[in-house]
N, C-alpha and C positions, 0 to 999 in steps of 0.2 A: 363397274368398280369405281369409275371416276365420280359418278353420282353418289356412291357410298362415301367417298372421301369428302365431297361437299356436305353431305348430311352429317358426317362426323364433325366438320367445322362448325356447323350450326349448333350441334349438341354441346360441344365444348364451349362455344361462345355463350350459349344460354346458361351453362353452369357457372361460367366466370363473370357473368353480367353483374352480380352484386359487388364483386371485387373491383371490376372495371368502373362501375358507377361511383363507388366510394373513392377510388383513385382520382377520378375526375373532380369530384366534389372537394377532395382534399387539396388538390393542386389549385382549384379556384379559390379556396380559402387562403392558401399560402400566397397567392398573387396579391392579396390585400395587405400583406405584412411588410411591404417595401419600406415605408418610412421608419418603422421600428427597427427593422434589420439594418438599415443604413446607419441608425444611431449606434447600434452595437458594433458595426464595422468601423465606425469612426472612433468609438471609445476604445476598442481593442485592436487598433490597426497595427500595433507593434507586437502583439502577442497572439499568434495564430491559434495556439492551443486553447487559450482563454476564449477566443472568438468562437471556436468550434463548440466548446463546452456551453457557452452562454446561448449560442444559436440553437443547439439541440434542446437546451432547457426551455427556451422560449417556445419552440415548436411543441414540446410536450405540454407546457402550460396551456397552450391554445388549441390542443387537440389535433395538431398537424403531424403527419407521418411522411417524411420525404421518401422513404423506401417504397411507398405504395406506387410511385410513378412507373417503376420498372417491373413490378410484381406480375401483372398479367402475362407479359411476354415470357418471363423466366418460368412461370408455372406451366407453360406449354412446351418447354424444351424436352421434357421426358416423352411427350407424345411425338415430337419430331423424331427422336431417336428410335422409338418403338416402330414408327411408321417406316423409317428407313430400313430397319431390320426386316420388317414384314415384306416390304417391296423386294428385298434381295432374296428372301428365303421362301416366300409363298408361291407355290407352283401355279396356282390359279391366276395370279396377277401377271404372269409372264405373257407377253404379246396381247395383253388386255388394253385396248385403246380407250380413249375418252370421247364419248358421243360418236362412235364409229360402229356401223353395222355392215352387213354384207354388201348392200348396194347403196348405202347412205353414209357419207363421211362428212360430218359437220366440223371437225377439227383436224389438225395436222398431227395430233398426238396418237401415235400408233402403238406405243408400248409404255405403260405406266411405270414399268420397272427399269426403263432406260431413259436417257436424255431425250428431250422432245426435238429431234433434228427436223428443222424445216428444210435445211439444205445440208447435205453431207459433204465433207471435204475428202478429197482423194488421198491427201497426206495429212495426218494429224499433226498438230503443233502444240507446244507447251507454252502457256501464258505465264510469265514471270518465272518460268523454269519448273513450276510444280503444278499448274492447273492444266490438265490435258484438254484440248479442244479438238473434237473430231467433226464438228458441224456447227451450223448456226442454230442456237437454241433460243427460242422466244420467251419462254416462261421466266428464266432468270433475268432477262432484260426488263420484262414487265415487273418483276419483283423489285428490281432496283428502283424503278419509277415510283411504285407505291411506297417503298421504304422512304424515299426522299420526301414524298408528299406527307407521309405520316410524321417524319422527324421535323420537317419544316413548318407544317401548319397545324398539326394535331398533337404535338408533344408539349404540354405546358411546362414552362420554365420558371423557377422561382425568381422574383425580382432581384434578390441579393443572394449570392451563393457563397458558401464556404469553399476553400480550396478542394476539399473532398468532393463536394457536390459538383463543382466545375469539372473535376476529373471524371466523375461519373457521366456527366453530359458529353464530354469528349469521347468517352468509351462507347456510349450509345451511338454517337455519330460515326465512329470508326466501324462499329458492328454493322450499321446500316449500309456502309460501303463494302465491307468485306463479305457479308453474308451472300449477296448475289454472285460474287466471284467464287467463293468456296462451293456454292451450290450449283455452279454452272455445269459441271460434269455429273451432277447428282441425278437421281431418278425423277422423271417428270411428275410422278405421283406425289412425291414430297414437295416439289416446287408448287404443284397445284394446290396442295393443302395450305402451305404458308401464304401463297398469293391470295387465296380465297379468305383465309383467316385475317390477313392484314387488311384486305379490302372491307370485309365486314366490320373490322375494328375501327376503321376510319369512319364508316357510316354510323356505327354505334357511338363513337366519340362525338360526332357532330350532333346527334340527337340529344345526347346527355348534356352537352354544352348549351344547346338551345333551351333545354328544360331548366338548367341552372340560371340562364340569363333571364328567362321569363319569371322564374321564382324570385330572383333578386329585384326585378322591376316591380313585381307585385308587392314585395316587402317595402320598397322605397315609396310606393304609392300609398302605403298604410293599410294594405289589404291583409286579410288573413286567409292563408291557403292551407290545404291539407295535403301532406306528403307522407305516404306510408303509415297513416294513422296518427301522425303528429301534427298538431296545429302550430304554424309558424306565423309570427307577427313581427312587424318592423318597429324599430325604435327610431325611425327617421334616418337609418343608415349611418348613425354616428358611432365612432369608436371601432374597435377591432371586432371582427366576427366572433361569435361565441362558438366554442368547440362543441362538436357533436360527440356524444358518448356512444361508441359503437355497441350495439346490443348483441347478446347471445354469444355463440361459439365463435362467429366470425370476428367480433370485436376483441375477444380474448386472444384469438390467434394473432391478429394484427398487433395487439399490444405486446405480445411475446416477441414478435419479429422486431418491433421497435426497440425493445430492451436488448435483444441480441445485437442489433446494429450499433447501439450505443456502447455496449460492452466491447465489441470489436474495435470501435473507434478509440476507446480508452486504452485498450491493450496496444493498439498501434502507436498511440501517443507515448506510452511508457517505453516502447522499444526505440523511439527516436533518440539519437545521440544528443546529449545536452552540450 
């Protein structure tokens, strides 16, 4: 069953790869908007509502979608909930270990439906008064490490952020800290899934970034390369990057998400006291 969870991670990551790739390309494009966004920030430094409006307008004109940065993780949350439910209710998963057979035990995980106790405590304690700890669990600790690595080194950040974007970044940082704490008493099967998914995500992000870097270097060198059937050529690297028009259903879905995000932002601004 543990190998089935790893296989599920691979399948989900494969399905989400187009969105993950577009997210990384989108953030790479946004990283080049620093000078223009600084001008907007200086121009509207006393009017945060106007700054937010002009920033979103600028992103839209240049084909950038800030919401894409968090999208791959949020799309997996229903899978996390479903897996938690399955681990609690599926009889076959009870007492099913990970890489453990009758005479061969390659891991310490004895039961995917329970926390992965490496060491059990004789007397359970409550962390912060609400997180029960009955033993030393390794998977949540590893999860905290990979979350930190992902947030620190593999989460692209816009060069200039509006207050709402800065708030989103802080929320993601807090989530990276709170998730391992919340999942500490959780079933090891769920922690195994999230750990494997995050690790694969880091490797995937590294490969996508390397591809983007090579493509940009080729464009700056005046080469013409083919990516997904499209020919790309460089104009010497001058000016702002041209927006990519997302094709097909994926592009339309992303555009609708962008419109909903902008509408929510406008509604929030209207509710603010004048």
